[in-house]
Wavefront OBJ file of the C-alpha trace (Angstrom):
o trace
v 0.000 0.000 0.000
v 1.447 3.307 -1.028
v 1.163 6.306 1.228
v 0.558 9.462 -0.667
v 2.703 12.512 -0.147
v -0.311 14.465 1.140
v -1.000 11.828 3.783
v 2.587 12.049 4.992
v 2.329 15.817 5.230
v -0.875 15.574 7.260
v 0.711 12.976 9.525
v 3.738 15.208 10.079
v 1.583 18.240 10.882
v -0.560 16.234 13.300
v 2.528 14.801 15.025
v 4.051 18.253 15.369
v 0.820 19.592 16.865
v 0.774 16.793 19.446
v 4.395 17.388 20.382
v 3.801 21.130 20.702
v 0.771 20.598 22.936
v 2.704 18.159 25.119
v 5.633 20.567 25.400
v 3.341 23.448 26.420
v 1.935 21.509 29.366
v 5.104 19.629 30.353
v 5.468 21.526 33.651
v 1.889 20.904 34.809
v 1.093 17.970 37.087
v -0.289 15.135 34.960
v -3.137 14.360 37.373
v -4.187 18.014 37.428
v -4.075 18.207 33.639
v -6.111 15.004 33.353
v -8.793 16.471 35.633
v -8.816 19.708 33.637
v -9.120 17.820 30.356
v -12.004 15.851 31.887
v -13.877 19.090 32.608
v -13.129 19.702 36.301
v -13.613 23.464 36.663
v -11.254 23.825 39.637
v -8.498 22.030 37.741
v -9.176 24.183 34.668
v -8.664 27.314 36.792
v -5.408 25.937 38.196
v -4.104 25.125 34.725
v -5.116 28.618 33.621
v -3.203 30.063 36.566
v -0.153 28.055 35.550
v -0.158 29.710 32.145
v -1.013 33.169 33.471
v 1.539 33.235 36.283
v 4.500 31.328 34.816
v 4.040 28.360 37.172
v 5.982 25.526 35.603
v 5.171 26.431 32.008
v 6.041 29.175 29.569
v 3.605 32.055 30.153
v 0.852 32.054 27.545
v -2.088 34.395 28.086
v -4.089 32.822 25.253
v -3.797 29.394 26.900
v -4.630 30.920 30.296
v -7.737 32.549 28.852
v -8.804 29.318 27.147
v -8.604 27.348 30.413
v -10.286 30.110 32.425
v -13.057 30.278 29.800
v -13.749 26.537 30.117
v -14.202 26.909 33.876
v -16.153 30.168 33.537
v -18.626 28.490 31.182
v -19.347 26.054 34.022
v -20.168 28.963 36.332
v -16.863 29.172 38.217
v -16.820 32.712 39.633
v -13.046 32.714 40.146
v -12.500 31.885 36.492
v -14.956 34.581 35.435
v -13.046 37.111 37.539
v -9.699 35.938 36.195
v -10.933 36.422 32.643
v -11.970 39.945 33.548
v -8.546 40.958 34.814
v -6.387 38.970 32.402
v -4.285 41.365 30.307
v -5.530 41.628 26.739
v -2.641 41.261 24.292
l 1 2 3 4 5 6 7 8 9 10 11 12 13 14 15 16 17 18 19 20 21 22 23 24 25 26 27 28 29 30 31 32 33 34 35 36 37 38 39 40 41 42 43 44 45 46 47 48 49 50 51 52 53 54 55 56 57 58 59 60 61 62 63 64 65 66 67 68 69 70 71 72 73 74 75 76 77 78 79 80 81 82 83 84 85 86 87 88 89
């Protein structure tokens, strides 16, 4: 079975995306990240704080906002407040 050039390109892009995502969260506790990925609002806030406050990961305000937003959509008041004061860049 021949693999087409396009399929190899897609595979390479997908692999790179996975590696980038893993590298971005490498400093976050795996159990905490698993809870956040499962939808635990408290864990989502903590992951957001990690990205906002340079706690074990490279600061990334877009990632912080994304995690805060997930928790805020579940009604977490702390996440809603954090979104309100997060610097807009």
